[in-house]
N, C-alpha and C positions, 0 to 999 in steps of 0.2 A: 523846184519840186521834181521828184523822180518820175520817170515815165513808165507807164504800164498800160498795155492794151490787151483786152480779152473780150471776145464776144462768143456766145454760145453756151455749151454745156460743160460743166466741170463736176466730176463725181467726187463726193466725199468718200474716199476709199475705206473699205473695211480692213481691220487688222486681222489677217488670217491666222488662226490658231490650230494647232493639233488638238486632238481630243484630250491630251494630258495638260493642255493649257499653255504649252510652249509655242513660240512664234513659228509659223510655217512660211518662211520666205520663198520657198521653192515655187509657190503658186503665183508669185507676183508677175513674172514674165507673161504667163498665159492670161492673167488678169488684165495686164496692160494691152495685150493684143485684142482681147475681147472689147475693151473700151474703145480702142481705135476703130475696130470693125463696126461698132454701133454708133459712131459719130461723136464720141466724147473726146474733147480736145485737151482736157486738163484733169488733174486730180488735186484734191484738198486732203492732205495726209495728216493723220493723228488728231482729227477733230472729234466731234461727238459720235458719229457713226463709226469712226476709226478707233474709238475707245482709248484715246490718248491719255486720259486721266486714270486709266486702269493699268497703264504700263509704266515700267521704270524708265528713267532717262536713257539708260543704255539701250533698252528695247526700242524706244522711239527713234533713237539715232540709227539703229540697224534698219528699221522700216523706211526711214527717209532715204537711206543709202540705197536700199533695194529699188525704190521708186525712181530715184535719180538715175539708176542704171538702165531704166527703161524709157528714157526721154525720146528715143527714136520712135516709139509708139505713142506716147502721151507727152507732148512737148512742153506743156506748162505744168509745173509742179509747185504748188504752194504748200509749205510745211507749217502746220499749226504748232506753235511753240509755247502757248500758254501752259503754265504749270502751277504747282502749289505755292511756289515762292519766286520772287524776282530773280534770284541767283540761278535757279534751275531754268527759268525762262530764258535768261541771257545765255546760259550755256547751250541750250538747244538752238537759240537763234544764231549764235556764233558758228555752231556746227552746220546748220542749214546754209548759212552764207558761204562757208568753206566748200560746200558741195556744189555751189552754183545754183541754188534753188531760184525759181522764178520769182518767188515772193515768200514772205514770212507773215503768218497771221498769229494774233495773240488775243486771248480774252483776259479780263481783269483778274486781279487777286479776288478770290471768292470767299475769303475768310474776313479779312479787314477790307471791306469793299469801298471803292471810291464813292463819295457822297455827292460830288458835283462833276460837271464836265471838265472843270479845271483840274480836279484830282486825277481824272482819267488821263488827261493830256500829260500831266506830270509823270505818271507811271509809264506811259508810252514813250516819253522822251528818254527815260532810262533804258527801256528795251532797245530803242533805236541806236543807242550808243554801242550795243553789242553787234549790230548788223548794219553799219552805216552805208553800205553799198547796195543794199537789197530793198526792193519795194516792200513797204510795211502795210499790213491791213489789220484793222480791228475786227474781232469776231463778236458781233452783237447777238447774243442768244439769251435774253432775260429769263426764258423759261427754265434755263439751267443755272445761270449765274446769279439770278435775282438782282441784277444791276440793270436798271431800266431808266437810263438818262436820255436826254435829247441827243440823238445821234447827229442831227444837223448842227447843233451847237458845238458838239465835240469836234466835228470835222472842220467847221469854220475856225475854231481856235487851234485845232491841231495842225492844219496846213501852215499856220503862221510860225509854228515852233518846231515842226518835224519835217525836214526836207524830203524824207523818204516816204511819208504817209501818202498812200495811193488810193485809199478807199476802205471799204468794209464789207463784211458779209452781214446782210440785214435779215436775220432770222426773227422776224417780227411780223405780226398780222397787219400792221398799219402801213401797207405799201402805198396806199393812195394819199396818206397824210404825211407822216414823218419820212416815209421812204421817198416820196417825191421831192420833199425838201432836201434830202441828202443828195439826190441827183442834180440839184441846182447849185450846190456848193462849188466854189472855185470855177465858175463858168461851165459847169458840167464836165470838167476834165477828170474827175475821179471815177474809179470803177466801183460800182455798187452791185454786189451779187444778191439776187433774190435767194432767200434761204428756206422757204417753205414750198414743197412740191404742190400743195393744194392751191397756191395762189400765183402760179407762174403766169397764167393768162392775164390776170389782173395787173401783175407787176409789169408785164410787157406793155400793157395798155397805158401805163404811166411813164414809160420810157426806159425801163430796165432792158438791158440787152444780153444779160448773162445770169446764170444761176448756179448754185451749188446745192443740188437736191439729191436725196438718197435714191430716188427711183432711177436716176441716170445710170446706176450700177447695173440694173437688170431690165429696164424698160425705157430706154432713152428715146425710142421712136416717137412716143406720144409727145414728149417735150420738144423734140425737133419739129414735129408737125405744128405745134403751137407757134414756135418762132417763125416758121415759113408762112403759115396761114395769116398770122398777124401782120407780117410784112406785106402780104398781098392784099390786106384789107378784108380778109374773110373772117370776120370776128365771130360770127355764129358757129362756123366750123371749128374755129380755135376753141370756143367754149365747149364743143363736143369732145375735142381731144383732151381738154382739161377734165371733163367729167370722167373720161376713161381712166385718167390717173387717179382721181378721187375714188372711183369704184375699185380699182386694183388695190389701192392702199387700204380700203375698207376690208377687203378679203384678208390682206396680210395682217392687219391689226386685230382681226376678230379673235384669234386664240388668246391674245393677251389683253384684250379690251383697250387697246390703244397702242401708240408707238413704243416699241422697245428695240434696242439694237439686236436682241436675240431674234425677234421676229423678222426683221429685214435681212439679217444674215441667213436665216433659214430660207427665206424667199429667194435670195441670191443663189444659193446652192440648187434649189429646185428648178428655178427658171433658166439658169445658165449652165448648170453642170459643173461650175467652178466651186469646189468645196472650200469655203472660207472658215469653216469650223464653228465651234460654239462661241457664245459670248463669255466674257470673263466677269466673275463676281466683282462688284455687287449686283450686276445684271444677271439674273438667273437664266440659263439656257432653256429653250423650249423642252418640255417633256416629250417622250415618244408619242404620246397621245395628241399633244398639240401639233407636232410635226405632221402626223397623219391627217389630222383635221385640216391643216393648211394645204397639204398635198391634194386632198380630196376636193377641196373648194377650188383650187387652181385647175385641177383636172376637169371639174365640171364646167369650167369656162374654156376648156380646150387649150390651156396654157402649158400643161405638163401632161405626161402620159400616166 
């Protein structure tokens, strides 16, 4: 089994765009320094928040290259390579391995979906052939993929057939049930990332030691507090830090009545001053009125001027 160790905060990085929709790679070095300065030790590139499925293969390669050039600031770079077809996924995985990525993540085919854990293992075996020297992770996000198989069964079967399988990102609400079972696979040697900001404290209480959460981009201190407070046994205080995350996300989600990449990208720009630009269709960017509403709500809480 391949070795991979990570504890703490990993940001699912945004894909920065110019207003005309083209990639804005010039902002990446400042973005990386911002993450370093706020205690974020890794990035998950080209995922959901990173709009990977809204970019071409060529664009995704350029973004991976830009982040790999900033490893002095953010040392752990996992590149999400799941794509619309296996061949594109393998091409992206080969490219990420050639760059020396810390890890490669993949979600399943989302048109002809795997029906069983064995189907998913079969698919990941083929992906692994394209990146045989790099730790491999499965990206479990059923709210997007509509693939909701037992992740503990997948891991148990996967580690038998995929030497590089090192864990998964668990973007699922059931951290105390299926999430805990995942932590126990292979003697607890796998890396299981918590994927929902709103459940970090609960996840840590079950034994999770790391997360890939969108708020780490612009408000990492609350999450860092949760990790340190839980380690110190200060559960009630950790729950208060969790409440602060939930409250902030409530403000950010208000203009769009829920999570959208457009909303969190707008929040990133307002809260950090780093302009990551608009979202790309099919995710509609916030209107000027929505942006002003968000700015006003954040200002009312003393978070922006």
